[in-house]
C-alpha positions as a printed Julia matrix, in Angstrom:
163×3 Matrix{Float64}:
  0.0     0.0     0.0
  2.97    2.35    0.47
  3.62    2.12   -3.27
  0.05    3.16   -3.97
  0.39    6.2    -1.71
  3.67    7.23   -3.38
  1.97    6.96   -6.74
 -0.85    9.25   -5.66
  1.63   11.7    -4.14
  3.5    11.88   -7.47
  0.43   12.06   -9.66
 -1.12   15.09   -7.98
  1.87   17.44   -8.53
  2.07   16.24  -12.14
 -1.61   16.97  -12.58
 -1.12   20.49  -11.19
  1.88   21.1   -13.44
  0.09   19.92  -16.55
 -3.07   21.77  -15.61
 -1.29   25.06  -15.13
  1.12   24.92  -18.11
 -0.38   22.7   -20.77
 -3.93   23.94  -20.56
 -2.79   27.57  -20.48
 -0.8    26.87  -23.62
 -3.89   25.48  -25.35
 -5.92   28.62  -24.6
 -4.14   30.73  -27.22
 -3.7    30.28  -30.98
  0.07   29.7   -30.94
 -0.3    27.05  -28.27
 -2.86   25.18  -30.34
 -0.63   25.31  -33.42
  2.33   23.94  -31.46
  0.17   21.21  -29.95
 -1.13   20.04  -33.34
  2.3    20.16  -34.93
  3.78   18.08  -32.14
  0.95   15.59  -32.43
  1.25   15.35  -36.24
  5.03   15.3   -36.87
  5.89   12.0   -35.14
  3.22   10.18  -37.16
  4.58   11.42  -40.48
  8.16   10.57  -39.53
  7.16    7.07  -38.46
  5.23    6.52  -41.67
  8.3     7.0   -43.86
 10.07    3.79  -44.81
 13.82    3.98  -44.29
 14.24    1.82  -47.41
 12.26    4.14  -49.73
 15.38    5.42  -51.51
 16.67    1.88  -51.96
 13.35    0.86  -53.52
 13.52    3.77  -55.96
 17.02    2.78  -57.07
 16.05   -0.89  -57.36
 13.28    0.18  -59.73
 15.89    2.08  -61.76
 18.24   -0.87  -62.2
 15.81   -3.75  -62.54
 15.53   -3.39  -66.32
 19.27   -2.97  -66.9
 20.64   -5.08  -69.73
 24.25   -4.19  -68.81
 24.3    -6.36  -65.71
 24.75  -10.08  -66.24
 25.71  -11.8   -62.99
 24.59  -14.74  -60.88
 23.96  -13.77  -57.29
 23.16  -15.55  -54.05
 19.47  -14.82  -53.62
 17.92  -15.19  -50.19
 14.41  -16.57  -49.87
 11.73  -13.92  -49.5
  9.78  -16.09  -47.06
 12.54  -16.65  -44.49
 11.7   -16.73  -40.79
 11.24  -13.3   -39.18
 14.26  -14.03  -36.97
 16.39  -14.18  -40.12
 15.23  -10.84  -41.47
 18.48   -8.97  -40.82
 20.8   -11.64  -42.27
 18.57  -11.85  -45.37
 18.71   -8.09  -45.91
 22.46   -8.07  -45.26
 22.86  -10.82  -47.87
 21.08   -8.73  -50.48
 23.3    -5.75  -49.75
 26.44   -7.89  -49.85
 25.42   -9.12  -53.27
 24.79   -5.53  -54.33
 28.51   -5.0   -53.85
 29.08   -7.77  -56.43
 26.78   -5.93  -58.84
 28.68   -2.71  -58.16
 32.03   -4.38  -58.94
 30.56   -5.79  -62.17
 29.28   -2.35  -63.14
 32.62   -0.72  -62.45
 34.39   -3.28  -64.64
 31.87   -3.05  -67.5
 31.14    0.67  -67.08
 27.36    0.05  -66.76
 24.86    2.82  -67.34
 23.31    2.15  -63.9
 26.53    2.24  -61.84
 25.44    5.3   -59.84
 22.07    3.73  -58.98
 23.8     0.54  -57.79
 26.24    2.61  -55.73
 23.29    4.48  -54.18
 21.6     1.19  -53.23
 24.76   -0.07  -51.6
 25.45    3.18  -49.7
 21.86    3.78  -48.55
 21.36    0.17  -47.57
 24.53   -0.09  -45.54
 23.86    3.23  -43.86
 20.36    2.07  -42.88
 21.67   -1.26  -41.62
 24.34    0.4   -39.5
 22.11    3.15  -38.13
 19.12    0.95  -37.38
 19.99   -2.53  -36.27
 17.04   -4.71  -37.28
 17.68   -7.6   -35.0
 20.87   -7.93  -32.99
 20.38  -11.62  -32.23
 20.89  -14.09  -35.0
 18.99  -17.34  -35.0
 21.06  -20.48  -35.4
 18.78  -21.66  -38.21
 19.5   -18.62  -40.41
 21.5   -19.43  -43.51
 24.73  -17.78  -44.52
 24.49  -15.81  -47.74
 26.54  -18.37  -49.68
 24.07  -21.12  -48.74
 21.32  -19.61  -50.88
 20.79  -20.57  -54.48
 22.48  -18.48  -57.15
 19.98  -16.75  -59.43
 20.24  -14.38  -62.36
 20.15  -10.62  -61.95
 16.42  -10.25  -62.78
 15.31  -12.85  -60.21
 17.69  -11.37  -57.64
 16.21   -7.87  -58.05
 12.62   -9.19  -57.87
 13.39  -10.97  -54.59
 15.28   -7.97  -53.24
 12.28   -5.7   -53.95
  9.9    -8.13  -52.2
 12.08   -8.26  -49.08
 12.41   -4.47  -48.91
  8.67   -4.0   -49.46
  7.98   -6.35  -46.53
 10.19   -4.12  -44.39
  8.19   -1.06  -45.39
  4.83   -2.49  -44.33
């Protein structure tokens, strides 16, 4: 019961503080504007997919005829616990595409470089899942597929992340 009393003792001063400051702020026009902006901004920021730029660049390169490589292609229906290793695999293979483009001087080299940079930045800044399940495959364990199939799978995986 002491915990309950402490809770009540803390809640009342908070109520007074909010009542005096917050409600006074809402009584004028500027206060209302600030309140609505603060309520709206976090929702718009959360709604943006961190992979949106990667998706745009994938759309740019998917029709490229310059790129002819076989790439390890992770399954799009892997276990949720394997999500990060699957995405990392796709970005590792993007480096292979980038090397191929640099050698052949592909028309889409800049788009491939953007995918690789944006993807790695997103992976480093926002760890998806720090624990790796023992049943997750290494990238080299997946089947090698042609460039077109690789890009289709890559797009599916990124779209799942954006939902």
